[in-house]
N, C-alpha and C positions, 0 to 999 in steps of 0.2 A: 916571198910572194912577188910575182910579176904581173903586169896587166895582161889579161887575156883578151879583154874587150875594153877599149878606152871609152867608147860612148855608143851605146846601142839604144835604139828607140823601143819603147814599149807600146804595143797596141792596147790602149786602155779599154777594158770591158766594163769597168765600174761606171756608174752614172756620174758621180762626183768624187773628188779626192777629199779626204779629211783636211781641215784647215791646219792641223798640226804637222802635216808632211812638209818637209823642207829638204834642200840639198844637204848632202852628207849624212842623211839618215840611212840606217842599215836596212837591208832587205834580204830575202832569201828566194831561192829558186826551187821549183818542184816540178818534176816530170809528170805529166798527166797521161791518162790512158790513150789519148788520141795523138801521142808523140809531140805535143806542144809543151812548152815550158812556161809555167805560170810564175809571175813575180808577186811575192807576198810580203806585205809589211806587217810588222808587229806593233800594234798600237797599245801604248801603255794606258793603264787605268787613269781616269781623270779625278778619282777620289783623292782626298787629302791624305798625306802621310804614306802614300804608296799602297793604300788599301784597295782591294778589288783585284780582278784578274785582267791581264792583258789579253787582247784579242787579235786574231789574224784577220787581215784584210787583203783580199785578192784584188790587185790593181789591174792586171791585164796579162798579156802573153808576149813573149819575145817574137821577133820576126824570124823568117826562115833561115837566113844566113847565121844569125846569132845562135839559133837553136841547133843548127848543124854543127857549129863550132863547140858549143858547151855541152852537148848531149853526152859525149864520151866521159867527161869529167863527172857528170851527175850519175851516170850508170856505175862508175867506180866509187861512188860516195866520197869523192875528193873534197878536201876542205877548200871552200871558196868564200871569198869576201865580196859581197855585193853592196854597192853604195849608190844612192841617188846622186846623179851628177848635175842634172838640170831639170827645172820645171818651167815650162813655158805656158803662161796663162792663155785661156781661150781668146781673150780680146787682143792678144799680141800675135797669135799664130796665124799663118796663112789659111789653114784649114778651118779655123773657127772652133777648134777643139783643143782641150788641154793636151800638151805634149810632155811626156816624161821620158827621161833618158837615164840609163844606169851604166855603171862600169863594173866589170867582173875581174877580180884578181885571184890568182892561184898559182900553182906550180905548172908550168907549161909541159912538163913531161907526162902529165896525166892525159893530155890530148892526143898522144901518139897511140 
């Protein structure tokens, strides 16, 4: 696997991020009907001993450039590894909103 995108910002659509989200967490990408790509986190159950179900949490969508780059790989159902690279809290960001960045790894041949 090689890096396809080193650091891409996610346009956050959720009101808040769960407190358990941290850098190096896994994420997944899903192509939506309107040709946007959603970033989804799998949140584990907070019950003891691993009881309960994990749930999907849609964080936001990728920008246009990242979507255009990754879309062919998603259409081919390529194996991608998506990780959270950085989380910038709202009180430290210039925009006053939480900023989330991801990296995407995979085989570069699927982009051709």
